[in-house]
Every structure is written in C-alpha cells, then in structure tokens.
C-alpha positions as CSV (number, residue, x, y, z in Angstrom):
1,M,29.1,-28.2,-35.3
2,T,30.0,-28.9,-31.7
3,A,32.2,-32.0,-31.6
4,L,31.0,-35.0,-29.7
5,W,33.7,-34.5,-27.1
6,L,32.7,-30.8,-26.7
7,T,29.6,-31.9,-24.9
8,S,29.5,-33.6,-21.5
9,D,28.1,-36.6,-23.3
10,P,30.5,-37.2,-26.1
11,S,29.0,-40.7,-26.7
12,V,25.9,-39.3,-28.6
13,P,25.0,-41.9,-31.2
14,P,26.2,-41.2,-34.7
15,N,22.6,-41.1,-35.9
16,I,22.1,-37.7,-34.5
17,T,25.5,-36.4,-35.5
18,Y,25.1,-34.1,-38.5
19,L,28.1,-34.6,-40.7
20,P,28.6,-32.5,-43.8
21,G,26.6,-33.8,-46.7
22,M,24.4,-36.0,-44.6
23,T,20.8,-35.5,-43.6
24,T,19.0,-36.6,-40.5
25,S,17.0,-39.2,-42.4
26,S,20.0,-40.6,-44.2
27,I,21.9,-41.1,-41.0
28,N,18.9,-42.6,-39.2
29,Q,18.5,-45.1,-42.1
30,T,22.2,-46.0,-41.9
31,C,22.7,-46.8,-38.2
32,G,20.0,-47.3,-35.6
33,N,19.7,-45.6,-32.3
34,N,21.5,-47.3,-29.3
35,D,20.5,-45.1,-26.4
36,H,19.5,-48.0,-24.1
37,F,23.1,-49.0,-23.2
38,K,24.2,-45.4,-22.7
39,Y,21.2,-44.5,-20.5
40,L,21.5,-47.6,-18.4
41,A,25.2,-47.1,-17.8
42,Y,24.8,-43.4,-16.9
43,K,21.9,-44.1,-14.5
44,I,23.8,-46.8,-12.6
45,T,27.0,-44.7,-12.5
46,Y,25.3,-41.5,-11.3
47,C,23.2,-43.3,-8.7
48,F,26.5,-44.5,-7.1
49,V,28.8,-41.6,-7.8
50,C,26.4,-38.8,-6.7
51,P,25.9,-39.8,-3.0
52,V,29.3,-41.4,-2.5
53,G,31.2,-38.5,-4.1
54,F,29.2,-35.8,-2.4
55,L,29.2,-37.3,1.1
56,C,32.9,-38.4,1.1
57,N,34.2,-35.2,-0.4
58,S,32.0,-33.0,1.8
59,L,33.4,-34.8,4.9
60,A,36.9,-34.4,3.6
61,L,36.3,-30.7,2.9
62,L,35.0,-30.2,6.4
63,V,38.0,-32.0,7.9
64,F,40.5,-29.9,5.9
65,L,38.8,-26.6,6.7
66,C,38.2,-27.2,10.4
67,F,40.5,-29.8,11.9
68,I,43.8,-29.8,10.0
69,P,46.5,-27.1,10.1
70,K,46.8,-25.3,6.8
71,S,49.7,-26.3,4.6
72,A,50.5,-26.1,0.8
73,S,49.4,-29.8,0.4
74,T,46.1,-29.2,2.2
75,V,45.4,-26.2,0.0
76,F,45.5,-28.5,-3.1
77,M,43.4,-31.1,-1.3
78,I,40.8,-28.5,-0.3
79,N,40.5,-27.3,-3.9
80,L,40.3,-30.8,-5.2
81,S,37.5,-31.8,-2.8
82,F,35.6,-28.6,-3.5
83,S,35.8,-29.4,-7.2
84,D,34.4,-32.8,-6.6
85,V,31.6,-31.6,-4.3
86,S,30.6,-28.9,-6.9
87,F,30.5,-31.5,-9.7
88,S,28.5,-34.0,-7.5
89,L,25.8,-31.3,-7.2
90,T,25.2,-31.4,-10.9
91,L,24.8,-35.2,-11.1
92,P,21.2,-35.3,-9.8
93,F,20.1,-33.2,-12.8
94,R,21.9,-35.6,-15.2
95,L,20.3,-38.6,-13.4
96,V,16.8,-37.2,-13.8
97,Y,17.5,-36.4,-17.5
98,Y,18.4,-40.0,-18.2
99,L,15.6,-41.4,-16.0
100,Q,13.2,-39.5,-18.1
101,G,14.5,-40.9,-21.3
102,G,16.5,-37.9,-22.5
103,Q,14.0,-35.2,-21.6
104,W,15.5,-32.0,-20.1
105,N,12.9,-30.2,-17.9
106,F,15.3,-27.8,-16.3
107,P,16.4,-24.3,-17.5
108,D,18.7,-24.0,-20.4
109,W,21.4,-22.3,-18.3
110,L,21.5,-25.3,-16.0
111,C,22.2,-27.6,-19.0
112,R,25.1,-25.4,-20.0
113,W,26.4,-25.4,-16.4
114,C,26.3,-29.2,-16.3
115,V,28.2,-29.4,-19.5
116,F,30.7,-26.8,-18.3
117,S,31.2,-28.4,-14.8
118,F,32.1,-31.8,-16.2
119,Y,35.2,-30.5,-17.9
120,L,35.9,-28.0,-15.2
121,N,36.0,-30.9,-12.7
122,L,37.9,-33.2,-15.0
123,Y,40.9,-31.0,-15.7
124,T,41.1,-29.2,-12.3
125,S,41.3,-32.7,-10.8
126,V,44.1,-33.6,-13.1
127,L,46.1,-30.4,-12.3
128,F,45.4,-30.4,-8.6
129,L,46.7,-34.0,-8.4
130,T,49.7,-32.9,-10.4
131,G,50.4,-30.0,-8.1
132,F,50.1,-32.2,-5.1
133,S,52.5,-34.7,-6.6
134,V,55.1,-32.0,-7.3
135,L,54.8,-30.9,-3.6
136,R,55.5,-34.5,-2.5
137,Y,58.5,-34.6,-4.9
138,L,60.0,-31.4,-3.5
139,A,59.4,-32.5,0.1
140,V,61.2,-35.8,-0.3
141,L,64.0,-34.9,-2.7
142,H,64.5,-31.2,-1.8
143,P,63.3,-30.8,1.8
144,M,65.4,-27.7,2.5
145,Q,64.4,-25.8,-0.6
146,S,60.8,-26.9,-0.1
147,K,60.6,-25.2,3.2
148,T,61.4,-21.8,1.7
149,L,59.8,-22.2,-1.8
150,V,56.6,-23.9,-0.8
151,T,54.2,-21.7,1.1
152,V,50.5,-21.7,1.7
153,R,50.2,-18.3,-0.1
154,R,51.9,-19.6,-3.2
155,A,49.8,-22.7,-3.2
156,C,46.7,-20.6,-3.1
157,W,47.9,-18.6,-6.0
158,V,48.7,-21.7,-8.0
159,C,45.3,-23.2,-7.3
160,L,43.6,-19.9,-8.3
161,G,45.6,-20.0,-11.6
162,I,44.4,-23.5,-12.2
163,W,40.8,-22.5,-11.7
164,V,41.1,-19.5,-14.0
165,L,43.0,-21.5,-16.7
166,V,40.6,-24.5,-16.8
167,A,37.5,-22.2,-16.6
168,A,38.8,-20.1,-19.5
169,C,39.6,-23.2,-21.7
170,S,36.2,-24.7,-20.8
171,M,34.2,-21.6,-21.9
172,P,33.2,-23.1,-25.3
173,F,31.1,-25.7,-23.4
174,V,28.9,-23.0,-22.1
175,F,27.6,-22.5,-25.6
176,S,26.3,-26.1,-25.7
177,G,22.8,-25.7,-24.4
178,T,19.5,-27.5,-25.0
179,L,18.0,-28.4,-28.4
180,E,14.8,-30.0,-29.7
181,R,15.0,-33.5,-31.2
182,L,12.3,-36.1,-31.8
183,G,9.8,-34.0,-29.8
184,K,12.0,-33.8,-26.7
185,T,14.2,-31.1,-25.2
186,R,17.7,-32.5,-25.2
187,C,20.8,-31.7,-23.3
188,F,24.4,-33.0,-23.6
189,E,24.0,-33.4,-27.4
190,P,25.9,-31.8,-30.3
191,R,24.3,-29.0,-32.2
192,G,25.1,-26.8,-35.3
193,H,28.0,-26.9,-37.6
194,K,31.6,-25.9,-36.8
195,A,35.0,-26.2,-38.3
196,W,36.2,-29.8,-38.0
197,K,39.9,-28.8,-38.0
198,L,39.2,-26.5,-35.0
199,I,37.5,-29.4,-33.2
200,L,40.5,-31.7,-33.7
201,V,42.9,-28.9,-32.5
202,L,40.8,-28.4,-29.3
203,N,40.7,-32.1,-28.7
204,Y,44.5,-32.4,-28.9
205,I,45.0,-29.4,-26.7
206,G,42.9,-31.1,-24.1
207,L,44.7,-34.3,-24.6
208,V,48.3,-32.9,-24.4
209,V,47.9,-30.0,-22.0
210,G,45.2,-31.4,-19.9
211,F,46.4,-35.0,-19.6
212,L,49.7,-36.1,-21.1
213,L,51.9,-33.3,-19.7
214,P,50.4,-33.7,-16.1
215,F,50.6,-37.5,-16.4
216,L,54.3,-37.4,-17.5
217,T,55.0,-35.0,-14.7
218,I,53.5,-37.3,-12.1
219,L,55.4,-40.3,-13.4
220,A,58.7,-38.4,-13.3
221,C,58.0,-37.2,-9.7
222,Y,57.0,-40.5,-8.3
223,S,59.7,-42.4,-10.0
224,R,62.3,-40.2,-8.3
225,I,60.5,-40.5,-5.0
226,I,60.5,-44.3,-5.3
227,H,64.2,-44.3,-6.2
228,R,65.0,-42.1,-3.2
229,L,63.0,-44.3,-0.8
230,T,64.5,-47.5,-2.0
231,T,68.0,-46.2,-1.5
232,Q,67.4,-45.2,2.2
233,D,68.3,-47.4,5.1
234,R,65.5,-50.0,5.3
235,N,66.4,-50.9,8.9
236,L,65.0,-47.6,10.2
237,R,61.4,-48.0,11.4
238,K,60.6,-44.4,10.4
239,T,61.9,-45.0,6.9
240,Q,59.7,-48.1,6.6
241,V,56.6,-46.3,7.7
242,K,57.4,-43.4,5.3
243,R,58.0,-45.8,2.5
244,Q,54.7,-47.6,3.1
245,R,52.7,-44.4,3.1
246,S,54.4,-43.2,0.0
247,V,53.6,-46.4,-1.8
248,H,50.0,-46.2,-0.9
249,L,49.8,-42.6,-2.1
250,I,51.6,-43.3,-5.3
251,A,49.3,-46.3,-6.0
252,M,46.2,-44.1,-5.4
253,V,47.3,-41.3,-7.7
254,L,48.4,-43.6,-10.5
255,T,45.2,-45.7,-10.2
256,T,43.1,-42.6,-10.6
257,F,45.0,-41.6,-13.7
258,L,45.2,-45.0,-15.3
259,L,41.6,-46.0,-14.5
260,C,39.7,-42.7,-14.8
261,F,41.6,-40.3,-17.1
262,L,43.7,-42.4,-19.5
263,P,40.9,-44.6,-21.0
264,Y,38.6,-41.6,-21.4
265,H,41.2,-39.5,-23.3
266,I,42.1,-42.4,-25.6
267,A,38.5,-43.4,-26.3
268,R,37.5,-39.8,-26.9
269,T,40.2,-39.2,-29.4
270,V,39.6,-42.5,-31.3
271,H,35.8,-41.9,-31.3
272,L,36.2,-38.3,-32.5
273,H,38.4,-39.4,-35.4
274,A,36.0,-42.2,-36.3
275,V,33.1,-39.8,-36.6
276,V,34.6,-36.6,-37.7
277,L,36.9,-38.0,-40.4
278,Q,34.3,-40.4,-41.7
279,D,33.7,-40.3,-45.4
280,S,30.1,-39.3,-45.9
281,S,30.1,-40.9,-49.4
282,K,30.7,-44.3,-47.9
283,P,28.2,-46.4,-45.8
284,Q,28.8,-46.3,-42.1
285,D,30.3,-49.4,-40.4
286,C,27.6,-49.6,-37.7
287,W,29.1,-52.4,-35.6
288,L,32.4,-50.4,-35.2
289,T,30.5,-47.1,-34.6
290,E,28.4,-48.8,-31.9
291,L,31.4,-50.5,-30.3
292,L,33.3,-47.2,-30.1
293,Q,30.2,-45.6,-28.6
294,K,29.9,-48.2,-25.9
295,I,33.6,-48.1,-25.1
296,L,33.4,-44.3,-24.7
297,V,30.3,-44.6,-22.5
298,V,32.2,-46.9,-20.2
299,C,35.2,-44.6,-20.1
300,L,33.1,-41.6,-19.5
301,C,31.5,-43.4,-16.5
302,L,35.0,-44.1,-15.2
303,A,36.1,-40.5,-15.6
304,T,33.0,-39.4,-13.7
305,S,33.9,-41.7,-10.8
306,N,37.2,-40.1,-10.2
307,S,35.5,-38.1,-7.4
308,C,35.1,-41.3,-5.5
309,F,38.8,-42.2,-5.6
310,N,40.1,-38.9,-4.2
311,P,38.9,-39.4,-0.6
312,L,41.0,-42.5,-0.6
313,L,43.9,-40.4,-1.6
314,Y,43.3,-38.0,1.3
315,Y,43.2,-41.0,3.7
316,F,46.5,-42.4,2.5
317,S,48.2,-39.0,2.1
318,G,49.3,-38.8,5.8
319,E,48.6,-39.4,9.4
320,T,47.1,-36.0,10.0
321,F,43.9,-36.6,8.0
322,R,43.4,-40.1,9.5
323,K,43.8,-38.6,13.0
324,A,41.3,-35.9,12.2
325,I,38.8,-38.4,11.0
326,C,39.2,-40.5,14.2
327,V,39.0,-37.4,16.4
328,A,36.0,-36.0,14.6
329,S,34.2,-39.4,14.8
330,A,34.9,-39.9,18.4
331,N,33.9,-36.4,19.2
332,C,30.6,-36.7,17.4
333,S,29.9,-40.0,19.2
334,N,30.7,-38.4,22.6
335,S,28.7,-35.3,21.8
336,Y,25.7,-37.5,20.9
337,N,26.0,-39.5,24.1
338,S,26.4,-36.3,26.1
339,F,23.3,-34.9,24.5
340,N,21.3,-38.0,25.4
341,Q,22.4,-37.5,29.0
342,G,21.3,-33.9,28.9
343,S,24.8,-32.3,29.2
344,L,24.5,-29.4,26.8
345,L,27.6,-27.7,28.1
346,T,29.7,-30.9,27.4
347,L,28.2,-31.0,23.9
348,R,29.3,-27.5,23.1
349,A,32.8,-28.0,24.5
350,K,33.5,-31.2,22.6
351,S,32.2,-29.8,19.3
352,N,34.6,-26.9,19.4
353,P,36.8,-27.0,16.3
354,R,39.7,-25.5,18.1
355,D,39.8,-28.4,20.6
356,L,39.6,-30.9,17.8
357,S,42.4,-29.1,15.9
358,A,44.5,-29.2,19.0
359,L,43.8,-32.9,19.4
360,V,44.8,-33.6,15.8
361,K,48.2,-31.9,16.4
362,D,48.8,-34.0,19.5
363,E,51.0,-36.9,18.5
364,G,50.2,-38.9,21.6
365,L,46.6,-39.3,20.6
366,V,46.8,-41.8,17.8
367,Q,46.5,-45.0,19.8
368,D,42.8,-45.6,20.1
369,N,39.5,-44.0,21.0
370,N,40.1,-44.4,24.7
371,A,43.3,-42.3,24.5
372,I,41.3,-39.7,22.6
373,L,38.7,-39.5,25.3
374,S,41.2,-39.3,28.1
375,R,43.0,-36.5,26.3
376,E,39.7,-34.6,25.9
377,E,39.0,-34.9,29.6
378,Q,42.4,-33.4,30.3
379,L,41.6,-30.4,28.1
C-alpha cells in the first residue's frame, strides 16, 4: 500500500485507507467521510497560492535571468524560483479536481506528475534555501576563502545535484496514479498494499535528510552570522545597514522553515503513525483520527504556500534585486508612455536588457525614479 504521505494528499480520510485485515465496508462503518473540510481548505489555498506564487516567482525569475549579474547566490535563487514556478503550474489541475468534488478528468500521467511535483518542489526548496544560507555563512565569516571556493560553475553543479537527488528520491510518487472509488476517478489517494516498515523508513528518510539536517545546518549558519554581526563595530553605518539586511534575510528563511516545513513534517509523521500502526482489531478513535487529518490538511496548505514566501526572501536578500525591480518597473512605465507618444525607437532602446543590467550595476541610481530616468537619458 502507498502510505498516506506518499501521495500529494496525505490527508486522505482513514475510511479509504485499506489497512491489513480491514475491508472497505468495515472502515466506512467505523468512521465517516470528512472530505468537506479538506476540499474547502485546498480550494481556498490553491486559489491564492496559484496566481500569487506563479506571478511573483515568474517576475523574480525574469529579473534574475535578465537584469542581475550572475553569482553563486543568484544561481540558487534562479533554481528556487524555477522550482516554484513549475509547481505553481500544477495547482490549477489540483484546484479543478477539488472544485469537481474529487473527480479527475485529466490524463493519468498528469495525476502522477502533480504528485511527483509536490515533493520535488518541497525538498528542492529546502535544499536550495540551505545552499543559499551556506553561501551567506561563507561570505560573512570566511570572505577570503569564499572568493576562491564559491563560483558560479560550482553553484550550478550543486544545484544540478540537488535536482537529480530529489528527483531520484521522489520517483516512487510517479507510481501513484489515478484509481476508481465511489464511481469517480480519483487522484492524490493511496492505492494497493505495500510493506508498512518500508513506508516508515521512507518517511524518516524524508524527515531526517530532507528537513532536519538542512534545518540544523541553517540554524548553525545563521547563529554564527548573528554572532559575527553583533561583535562588529555598531557605530559604522555600513555595518548597521548590513546587520539590518542580514536580520531581514534570516527572519524570512527561518519563517519559511518554521511556518511551512516544520509543521508539515511533524503532522505527517504523527498522522502516519496513527494510521499505519493502528490495531485493526480495535475500534478506531474517530475524533482523534479526524483531528489529525484536519491538522495535516492545514499543515499541507502551509507547505504549499512556501512559494509565496520566497519572493520576499529575494527582496530582502540584497540591494541588487530591489534595484532591478525599481529599474524594470520604471523602464516598463517609461516604455508604455513612449509607446503612447508614438516613439517606437525609444521603446526599443529602453526595453534593452543590457541597458537595464548596466543601470542595476550603477550604484548612483538608487535614490528615486527621477534619478533612474536621468541616468537613462545619459545612456
């Protein structure tokens, strides 16, 4: 049997979880179906996360690719934003599924891809954030070694390794396709019988390797960064600005982990033990089962929303991204005005990514939009 957590919807009600020695009818008679809360929570979450996550991360991806000089940190951010954009593209199918009351009207391979993409996005996000945090640690505490050890090429290889590792570990999810239940074609639900010991092993591999080790690494890196910043001369204005930016960055990363990833992994593990290790000879404790299910539904919604937090991380990660956003916004506004005035040549000149990249690099351009415009005229 595929464990509850081995689907992208690990909150499937226990009445459709086929435990050894239990029939469908006996389970249905024990605990009633409680799909209403789950479907409502998912519909609300996907209606918000899908457009916000897709638009914000698409904008971030565009800025990273076109307007910001490449560095090891931007390589991790590009991969993180690409992971979020790719996952956001699967959310409309999930939304339609729950709007139709659990009826999957799309191809079976698309169901498998949606299941696969959830865990691919979840754990690539964790590891990309971890890699980004390690780069920050090296830049602050070991700046000289960082200049020689950290390169764009090596960052690309690390990100490629993360994609391959997570994709390989997520391959079992590809085998969780559609099934027929109660006259409907279902997706995101468990099917068949599998070894329960293997399920628990896989769960703890995901918990330890995919969350605990990265989380402890991030805590260690940021605790050292905070200690270094607090021991520096507070009278230096540059140090104060650097400290403020670092605090914002640390707060965003830790918020993402504590709000999106930590509750989900705890709830998933507890719910899995409650269902998998349940004694089939004893009656089910329905109120506890339903409570755990609702908690897991909420935690799964929080895990899904991590793609909405990452754009805030990009914004607080440094001045370069904020400059690029300001320049791109001002450039689009000027291009639109020039187009209305019939100046096609001006439109083409001001939409040139090379000009924008040069503007982003210019440190004298961060005052306001007027300064941006005057600098553009000089170019």
